[in-house]
C-alpha positions in Angstrom: 22.9 -17.1 -6.8 23.8 -15.9 -3.4 21.6 -13.6 -1.4 22.1 -9.9 -1.9 21.6 -7.6 1.1 19.4 -4.8 -0.2 17.2 -2.0 1.0 13.9 -0.8 -0.4 11.9 2.3 0.5 8.4 2.9 -0.6 7.1 6.4 -0.1 3.4 6.7 -0.6 0.7 9.3 0.1 0.1 8.3 3.7 3.2 6.3 4.8 6.9 5.7 4.1 8.2 2.2 4.6 11.6 0.5 4.7 12.6 -3.1 4.1 16.2 -4.3 4.6 16.5 -7.9 3.5 18.7 -10.7 2.1 16.9 -11.5 -1.1 17.3 -14.3 -3.7 15.0 -13.5 -6.7 15.7 -16.9 -8.2 14.2 -18.9 -5.4 11.8 -16.3 -4.1 13.5 -16.4 -0.7 13.6 -13.2 1.3 15.1 -13.0 4.8 13.8 -9.9 6.5 16.3 -8.0 8.6 14.2 -4.8 9.3 10.8 -3.7 8.1 9.1 -0.6 9.4 6.5 2.0 8.6 6.1 5.6 9.5 2.9 7.6 8.9 4.1 10.9 7.3 1.0 12.0 5.3 3.2 13.3 2.4 0.0 13.6 0.4 -1.6 16.0 2.9 -3.8 18.4 0.9 -2.1 17.5 -2.4 -5.5 16.7 -4.0 -6.7 20.3 -3.1 -3.5 22.4 -3.5 -1.4 20.4 -6.1 1.6 20.9 -3.8 3.5 19.0 -1.1 3.0 20.8 2.2 6.1 22.1 4.0 5.2 20.2 7.2 4.6 17.0 5.2 8.0 17.3 3.6 9.5 17.9 7.1 7.9 14.7 8.5 9.1 12.7 5.5 12.7 13.9 5.6 12.8 13.1 9.4 11.8 9.5 8.6 14.4 9.4 5.8 17.1 10.4 8.4 16.0 7.5 10.6 16.0 5.0 7.7 19.5 6.1 6.5 20.9 5.1 9.9 19.2 1.7 9.8 20.4 1.0 6.3 24.0 1.9 7.3 23.7 -0.3 10.4 22.7 -3.4 8.4 25.3 -2.8 5.7 22.9 -3.0 2.7 24.8 -2.9 -0.5 22.1 -1.3 -2.6 19.1 0.9 -2.0 16.2 1.8 -4.2 13.7 4.5 -3.2 10.3 4.4 -5.0 7.9 7.3 -4.6 4.3 6.8 -5.6 1.0 8.8 -5.9 1.5 12.0 -4.0 4.9 12.9 -5.5 3.6 12.1 -9.0 0.9 14.7 -8.6 2.8 17.6 -6.8 4.0 20.7 -8.5 7.0 21.1 -6.1 8.2 17.5 -6.4 11.7 18.7 -7.2 12.0 19.9 -3.6 11.1 16.4 -2.4 13.7 14.8 -4.8 16.5 17.1 -3.6 15.7 16.4 0.0 15.8 12.6 -0.4 19.0 12.7 -2.4 20.7 14.8 0.2 19.7 12.4 3.0 19.9 9.0 1.4 22.2 9.5 -1.5 19.7 8.2 -4.1 17.1 9.9 -6.1 13.5 8.8 -5.5 12.1 7.2 -8.6 8.7 8.6 -9.2 7.3 5.5 -10.9 4.2 5.2 -13.0 1.1 3.5 -11.5 1.6 0.5 -13.9 5.2 0.1 -12.8 4.1 0.3 -9.2 1.5 -2.4 -9.9 4.1 -4.8 -11.2 6.3 -4.4 -8.1 3.3 -5.1 -5.9 2.3 -8.2 -7.9 5.8 -9.6 -7.6 6.1 -8.9 -3.9 2.6 -10.3 -3.1 2.7 -13.5 -5.2 6.2 -14.8 -5.4 5.7 -17.0 -2.3 2.2 -18.1 -3.3 3.4 -20.1 -6.3 2.7 -23.8 -5.8 -0.1 -23.4 -3.3 -3.0 -25.7 -4.3 -5.6 -23.9 -2.3 -5.2 -20.5 -4.1 -6.4 -20.7 -7.7 -4.9 -18.5 -10.4 -5.2 -16.0 -11.8 -4.6 -13.7 -8.9 -6.0 -10.2 -8.6 -3.6 -8.2 -6.4 -5.1 -5.0 -5.0 -2.9 -2.5 -3.3 -5.0 0.1 -1.6 -2.8 3.1 -0.9 -3.4 6.6 0.4 -3.8 8.3 -2.9 -4.3 5.5 -5.4 -5.2 1.9 -5.7 -3.3 -0.5 -8.0 -5.0 -3.5 -9.7 -2.9 -6.3 -11.2 -4.2 -9.5 -12.7 -1.8 -12.3 -13.4 -0.7 -15.9 -12.9 3.0 -16.3 -13.2 3.3 -12.9 -14.9 1.3 -9.8 -15.0 -1.6 -9.9 -17.6 -3.0 -6.5 -16.9 -2.4 -3.6 -14.5 -4.0 -0.2 -13.8 -3.6 2.5 -11.2 -6.7 4.6 -10.3 -7.0 7.6 -8.1 -8.9 6.1 -5.2 -7.1 5.8 -1.9 -8.0 6.1 1.8 -6.5 9.6 2.2 -7.7 11.0 -1.1 -11.3 9.7 -0.5 -11.3 11.0 3.0 -10.1 14.4 2.2 -12.3 14.7 -0.9 -15.6 13.6 0.7 -15.4 13.1 4.5 -14.0 16.4 5.6 -16.1 19.5 6.5 -14.4 22.8 7.4 -11.0 21.1 7.6 -12.2 18.4 10.0 -13.1 14.8 9.4 -16.8 14.3 9.9 -17.4 12.3 13.1 -19.0 10.0 11.9 -19.6 10.7 8.2 -23.2 11.2 6.9 -24.9 8.8 4.5 -24.5 11.4 1.8 -20.8 11.6 2.3 -20.4 7.8 2.3 -22.5 7.6 -0.9 -20.2 10.2 -2.6 -17.1 8.0 -1.7 -18.9 4.9 -3.0 -19.7 6.7 -6.3 -16.1 7.7 -6.8 -14.9 4.2 -6.1 -17.5 2.7 -8.5 -16.4 5.1 -11.3 -12.7 4.1 -10.7 -13.6 0.4 -10.8 -15.3 1.0 -14.2 -12.0 2.7 -15.3 -9.9 -0.2 -14.1 -12.1 -2.7 -15.8 -11.5 -1.0 -19.2 -8.0 -2.5 -19.2 -7.8 -5.1 -16.5 -9.9 -8.3 -16.5 -10.8 -8.0 -12.8 -13.6 -10.6 -12.9 -11.4 -13.3 -14.3 -9.5 -13.5 -11.0 -10.0 -16.6 -8.9 -8.0 -15.3 -5.8 -8.1 -11.8 -4.4 -4.9 -10.8 -2.7 -5.2 -7.5 -0.7 -2.2 -5.4 0.3 -1.4 -2.3 2.4 -2.6 -0.8 5.6 -6.3 -0.6 5.0 -6.5 -4.3 4.2 -4.1 -5.5 7.0 -6.0 -3.4 9.5 -9.3 -4.9 8.5 -7.7 -8.4 9.0 -6.4 -7.4 12.4 -9.9 -6.2 13.4 -11.5 -9.4 11.9 -9.2 -11.5 14.1 -9.8 -9.3 17.2 -6.0 -9.0 17.7 -4.9 -7.4 20.9 -2.3 -5.5 19.0 -1.1 -5.3 15.4 0.6 -8.7 14.6 2.2 -9.0 11.2 2.6 -12.8 11.6 -1.0 -13.3 12.3 -2.1 -11.0 9.5 0.1 -12.3 6.8 -1.8 -14.8 4.6 -4.9 -14.6 6.8 -8.2 -14.9 4.9 -11.1 -12.6 5.6 -14.6 -13.6 4.3 -16.7 -11.1 2.4 -19.4 -11.0 5.2 -16.8 -10.0 7.8 -15.3 -7.3 5.6 -18.9 -5.9 5.1 -19.6 -5.9 8.9 -16.2 -4.2 9.7 -16.6 -1.6 7.0 -20.1 -0.7 8.1 -18.9 -0.5 11.7 -15.9 1.8 10.8 -18.0 4.1 8.7 -20.6 4.6 11.4 -18.3 5.0 14.4 -16.7 8.1 15.9 -13.0 9.0 15.9 -12.8 8.0 19.6 -14.4 4.6 18.9 -12.0 3.8 16.1 -9.0 5.0 18.1 -9.9 2.4 20.8 -9.4 -0.5 18.4 -6.3 -2.2 19.8 -4.7 -3.0 16.4 -5.4 0.5 14.9 -2.4 2.6 14.0 -3.1 6.2 15.2 -2.3 7.5 11.7 -5.1 5.3 10.2 -8.0 6.3 12.5 -9.4 8.9 10.2 -8.9 7.2 6.9 -9.6 3.5 7.6 -13.3 3.8 6.9 -12.7 5.0 3.3 -10.0 2.4 2.9 -12.2 -0.5 4.0 -15.0 0.8 1.7 -12.6 0.5 -1.3 -11.9 -3.1 -0.3 -15.5 -4.0 0.1 -16.5 -2.4 -3.2 -13.8 -4.4 -5.0 -15.0 -7.6 -3.4 -18.6 -6.8 -4.5 -17.5 -5.9 -8.0 -15.7 -9.2 -8.6 -17.9 -11.5 -6.4 -15.0 -12.4 -4.1 -15.9 -14.7 -1.2 -12.8 -13.8 0.7 -9.6 -11.7 0.6 -6.2 -13.2 1.2 -4.2 -10.6 3.1 -0.5 -10.2 2.4 2.1 -8.2 4.3 4.4 -8.7 1.4 3.9 -6.1 -1.3 5.6 -3.4 -3.3 8.5 -3.3 -0.9 9.3 -7.0 -1.4 8.9 -6.6 -5.2 11.4 -3.7 -5.1 13.8 -5.7 -3.0 13.8 -8.6 -5.4 14.4 -6.3 -8.3 17.4 -4.6 -6.5 18.8 -8.1 -5.7 18.5 -9.0 -9.4 20.4 -5.8 -10.4 23.0 -6.5 -7.7 23.7 -10.0 -9.2 23.8 -8.6 -12.7 26.3 -6.0 -11.4 28.6 -8.7 -10.0 28.5 -10.5 -13.3 29.6 -7.5 -15.3 
């Protein structure tokens, strides 16, 4: 088939991301034209209030206006907008849906965690097929702001589960006192985060054979930031991060350091996005806990994730549409 020029938007709890690409799902080839991320904190206080905050919606809609201009500029023929954890949980999600529809002309699909996991698996593993150094099955772990997706599979998904542990949710639930993130958190707070993570891993293991995995593939900002720190990058560098491999011992060192540092110390890390400074400790702890649970010696870091999976799916639909 020919490439289809498509756009995919993934709106999560912490960030909204855009990918415009020429994608061929038959070959697994994806030519990236524009990929960007904006921290909007759509999930701000959702865990506590059950509602999307007005200022969070405002930030998200501002990013949607920016993305609409980029999509138009590249002439993408199809767009799919997938919304994840925060908008699944919110009472006022209709307000979010109406706003996105008005700006981008498509309704956000508030997909299930299992559906989200399948997109993530496709995006992360399509280009790994045929590599002799990475044994199957893969465990793809997508650590988001509100939830973490676990998917085990080889060529196809064998089991998937979404659980409510994410860097923003864990931070807001356990590392905040009087509306301010503790600087640095206490041992009791860290233990509370760890207890939540362990309970969620128990839940995931009820339906997903996590320990059968031979290669751990980690996705999303918490994991990519840990990789950037492990490599001492002078700035965030997607090319250096994509398919990097971070040993367990290094993940443990970095996690300990992040959890016991102050906001100012974390903000000075050259590769740290300002929007991740307060939530990276919890995100790194999720990664470390997963590695310990399954005995992983390393994590293979991927910059290709749910966005790429969505793009391949949109390209498939575009080809089917041409054939009708």
